[in-house]
N, C-alpha and C positions, 0 to 999 in steps of 0.2 A: 108286513110280510106279503109277498105277492104269490098268488097261487099259480102253479104251472098248468098250462092248458095243453092237453094231449093233442098231437097232430095226427090226423086221420089220413092215410094214404090210400087212394083208390086202387084196387087191384086191377091189373090189365091182363088180358089174355095173351098167349104167345102169338097168335095170328096178328093181333094189333101191333105187337112189338116188331115183327118182321116188316109190316107195312111202313111203320115209322122209319125204319132203317133204310128201306128202299127209297122213300121220299128224300131223306137227307143225302143219300149218295147221288140221287138225280140232281138235286139242287147244287151240290158241290161241282158236278160235272158241268152244269150250265154256267156257273160262276167262273170256272176255269176257262171255258171257251170264250166268255165275254172278255176276261182279262187278257187272254192271248191275242184276241182280235184288236183290242185297244192298244196293246203293246206294239203289235205289228204296225198299226196306223201311226203311232207316235214315232217309231223307228224310221218309217218311211218319210215322215215329215221332217225329222231331224237330219236324215241323209240329204234330202232335197235342199234344206237350208244350208248345210255345210258345203254342198257343191256350189250353190249360188255364192256363198261367202268366199270360197276359194277362187272362183272365177273373178269375183270383184277384186279380191286381193291381188290376183295375177295382173289384172288390168292396171290397178293402182301402182303395183311394184314396177311394171314395165314403164308406165308413164313417169314414175318417180325416178327410176334408173336413168332414163334419158335426161331428165332435168339435172340429176346429180352429175352425170358426165359433162353436160354443158357447163354447169357451174364450176366443175374442176378445171375444165379447159380455160374458161374465162379467168379463173383465179391464177392458173399457171401463166397465162399470157401477161397478166398484170404484174406478177412477180418477176417475170423475165425482163420486163421493161425497166424495173428498178435495179437489176443486176448488171454490172459491167461485163463485157465479153473479153476485154483485153486488160493487161496490167500496165504499170507505168512504162515499161520498156517496149510495149507494143506486142508482147507475146500473148497469144490467145489462151484463155483458160480452158482446162479440160472439162468434160461433162461432169466428172465427180466434183470438181471445184465449184462449178455452177450450181449443182444440186445443194451443196453445203451452203453456198451464199443465199440460195432461195429459202432454205430453212431458217437462216439467220434473219432475213428480211421478214419472214412470216412471224417470227417471235418479236419483231420490233427492233432488232439490232442492225447496225450498219453491215452491208454485205461483206466488206473486207475487214478482218479483225485488226484492231489497233495494236501498236507495239506493246502497250501495257497488257493486253489480253495474251499476246504471245509469250511475254515474260511469265505471266501467271501459269500458263499451260506448261512451260518448261519447269517451273518450280514444282508443279504438281507431279510431273514425271520424275523429277529428282527425288521427291518424297517417296514415291513408289519404289525407287531403287535403294532405299535405306536398308541397312542390314537387318536380317530377321531377328525378332525378339521373342523371348520366352514368355510364358504366362505371368511370371513375376516381374517382368519389365527388363530383365537383364538380356544382353545381346547373346544371340545363339552362338555356339562354338563353331569355329571354322572346321573345314575338312582336315582330317588327320594327315600328317606328313607322309610322304612315300616311304614305305618300309624297306624298299629295295636298296641294297648297299650302293654307295656312290663309288665308282672305280677311281683309282689313283690318278689316271690320266684325263679324267673328265674336267672340262673347263666350262664354267657357267658363263654363257654369253651375255648375261645381264650385268654381272659385277666383276667378271674376270677373276673369280676366286678371291676377291678382296674380303668378302664376309666369311667368317668362320663359324662353325665347322663346315666341312665339305657338304654341299647340298645340291639338289637338282634345281634347274631353273624355275620349275613350278613352285618351289618353296622359297625362292630368292626374294628378299625384301625390296631390292632395287628393280624388280621386274615391272615393266610397263605394259599394260594390256591395251591394245588398240582394236576396238570392235570392228569387224568387217574388213580387216586387212588381208584376210586369206580367202576372200570370196571370189577370186578370179577364176573364170572357167578354165578347165584343162585345155580346151581347144584353142584358147586365146593366149596360153602361156608361151612365151618366147617369140610372139609375133611383134611386139613393140621393141623399141631400141633398148638394149640391156643397160644396166647401171655402169657408168664410166668408172666407178671405184672398184669394180670387180674385174679380176684377171683370171685367165686359165693357165694352170701350171702343169707341165708334163716333165717326165724324166725323174720322178721321185722313186726312191726304193720301195720295195714291197712292204718293208717293215716300218714305213713312215708313220709318224704319230702327229696328231693335230697340234698338240702343244709344241712339239719340236719344229714343225713347219712354221707356226706362228713366231716362235723365237728366232728362227732363221731369217725371216723377213724383217721383223721389228727390231730385234736386238743386234744380230750379227751384221746385217747390211743396212740398218738404219733407214728403212723405207717408211717408217711411221707406224702408227697404232693399227693393228689388225683387229677388225671387228668380228670376223667370222672366217672359219676354215672348214670347207666341205670336202672331205676325202671321197673319191669315187672308189668303191670296193667291189671285189668279186662277189658273185652271188653265193657261191658254195663255201669258200673259206673265210669270207668277210675280211679279207686283207686288202690293203690299198693296192690298186692296179697301176700305180705310178702317176695318177692324175688327180688334180684337185682344183677347186675353185676357192680363191682367196679374195676376201672383200676388205678394203681399207676404209678408214674413216674419212680420208680426203682423196681428191683426185691426184694430188702430188705424190702420195704414197704409191698409187697405181702406176704412175709414170716412172718412178724410181724402180719399181719392180720390173717393168718392161725392159729396163736397161740391163738387167741381170741375165738376159737371154744369151746362151752360149757358154756360160761359165761351167767349169767342172766342179762337182760337189762330191764329197765323200758320203757314202751311204750311212756311215756310223753317226754322222752329224744329225741326221733326220730320223733315225730309228730309236725306239725306246730301249731303256736299259733292260727291261724284262726279256725282250727278244734276244739281246746280246747274251744274256745269261743262259738262255735256252740253247743257243747255238754252241756255246762253250761246253755245256754239259754233253751235247751230242758228240762233239769232237774228242773230249777227254773222257777217260774211263772213270768209273766210280772209285773213290778212295785215293785217286792220284791228284796232284796239284795241277791246275790248269793255267798256271802263270806262263808256261812256255808255249802254250797253244796260241797261234796267231790266226785269227779269222781273216781270210782273204776277202776283200770287198772290191767290187768293181767300181771304177770312177764313172760317174754318170754326168751327162751334159743336161743342164737345166734349160728348159724352154718356157718362156712366159709370153703369152699373147693376149690380145683383147678378146673379150667374150662377144661372139657374133650372134645375131638374132636368127630366128628360124628361116626368114626369107633369104638370108645370105648363105646359109649352109645347105648342102645337098646330101641326100642319103647316100651312104656308102654302098657301092655296087661291087660285088665280088665276081671275079672272072674265073671260070673253071675250064681246065684244059683236059681233053680226053687223052688217055694213055693208050 
């Protein structure tokens, strides 16, 4: 067993305690001043070193930048020597083509792509145009068909209503889409020579129907197959104003149509049955038979002419007389 030794603490007076506290506070103040001075000196030295380093870096960067520019220029000149400026036919390459060839040479490839590379690029583009697929691998559904009802006199210009049921040309299976076919600028339309298969027809009745006009030229007068009929209509009533553009599949059909100029036609031949029924209802009263009603129609003279370009035609000038 160890015996505990009692600790004897010397008693200090309050005056001595206050002196000790003053000494400690004075020492703390001195230490703080020393530390602050040393910190200021260190900060000044660090700032001077950073300024010197920045200046050295600026000098090095400037010198390095000049050398980089020089190296880039030399590299560009070497690449330009390896790149041809003209193709096989003697046509000069564009700046964009030269840049692409320089990139190819830099990668170690020949400047002009080989036929095999061109085929591979075409195949890659074709793969990108494949139909969209769902997450499960099945092909995505196509756009829904047009819900708008197809009128009875509508003729699909792709299949000529051979496919049933009646449909719009947008939903026709025989439709052929040609990309970029309608990219002609409006200001350039009509400047070039018009199609020789297209004719301008005037003298048609106001009740003319596109289907009836097509049958008139193709079936009645055997001018050949009509590929398109474009009726010119009034803005307000949307009725035919007596004029139309008719396009044939061959030049012979257009020539045969030109020979029909001057013949007299009956308006009933080119008007739709719906318009005839409306006229009979107007002339006859409700509840009475309309068999005795005779609709008088004016005989019209047909005029067929070639389509002229914008350079040949002149704007129509109206003359006004003062009363």
